[in-house]
N, C-alpha and C positions, 0 to 999 in steps of 0.2 A: 298723302303724305308727300312732301317735297323731295324728288331726287337728289342726292347730296352731290351727284355728278352736274350740275346746273352750270358751274363754272366752267366747265370743259365742253359746252355744248357750243356749237356755231354761232346761235343765235346771241350768246354772252358777247363772243368776240365781235360780232357784226353791232350790237347795241353800244358796246365800249369805244368802238370805233367811230360811231354816228356822234357819242356825246364828245368824244375829242376833236370832232373835226368841227361839228355847231359850235362849240365855245370858240375854237380856235378861228374859226372864220368871222363870228362876232367880233372877236378882239381886234382883228386886223381891220375889219370895215369901220369899227369904232375908233380905231388910232388914227385914221385916214384925216379927219377935222384937227388933229392935234399939230399936223405939218404946215398948217395955212396960218395966215396972219390972224385969224379970228380965233384960233386956238390958244396963242400967245395973249391976246386980249382978254379969253374967257379965264383964263389962269390969273392974270392980273386983277379981275373983277371980284376974285373970291380970296384975293388975297396972298395970292402965292406968286413966287418970282415968274415971269414969261418964260424964262429958259426951262423951265421945269416941262412946258409943254412938249417939246422935243423929245427929253428925256423918256417920259411916259408913254408918247406916242412910239417910240423906241421900243420900250418894255412890252406895251402891248402888241406890237407889230411883229415884231421878234421872237416874242413868247408864244403869240397865236400860230405864227408860222412853225416853231418847233412843236408845238400841240398837234398841229395837222400832221406832220411829217411823222411824229411818234419819235422823235430825238431829245434826248434831254428833258423829257417830258416831266419829271419829279422836280427838278430844279424849276423849270419855266412857270410849271404849276404853283410852286411854294410861292416864288416871286409875284406872281399874278394875284394870290391870295392874299398875300401882305397887301399889295397895293388895293385890292377890294375893301379889305378890311379898315385900311386908313381913309378911303373914300367914305365908308360908311360913318366911321366914327369922327375923323377930323372934318372934312370937308360938309357931309350932310347932318351930321351931329346928331344922328338916330332921331328925326325929328317925326318921321312919319313912316308908315309902311307902304302907303300909296299915295298917289296925288302928287304935287310939285314937291320935289325934295325927296320923293319916295325912293324907300330902299329896294323894294321889291326885284328890280333887274340886276342891281350890285349884289344882293344876298342869295339871287339864283345863281350868277356868274361865280360869287365864293364859295358855294356849296359844290357846284359842278368841279371847279379847279381843285378843290379840297379832295373832293373825290378821286380825280385824276391823280393826284399827287400821292394817294393813299394806295390806288390800285394799279398806278405803273401804265406804262404804253398800250399794253396789251399785246395780243399775237398778230394783228394788223398792224404794224408800226415797222420802221426800218430798224428801230431798237432789236426787234424780236427776230428780224432777218440776218443781223449782224451777231447776235448772239454773244458777242465776245466782249459788250460793253458792262462794266460792273454794275450792280444792281442801284448803285446811288447816281450813276450817270445814266439810267434809263429814263 
């Protein structure tokens, strides 16, 4: 039988922290290409305004940094989940799970940021250290 105190165990805190850090770093690294001229060219090639590359790059880099720090994680994760959903439905048009235009990585990021949005920042975060932030700002 699984112990009901699993969520209070230190391994839960560490795994939650690892999940937040890994998806945050992935998004930061992924955003770097959007700040170059190639990013704007890619957005043009898929029928989006090239100016969106900067906005999406900022969302991914700032959102990823907020996830890593554990500040405003619910808001950042929610915005990133919306971005992933738009990518899967509008850009990739739900064409294939794997291969070219595959959804596998986007779906994985979507599920992780949704999980972080629901669970919040966790105990290993700036939000937990401050303790005065309202729940919706964590």
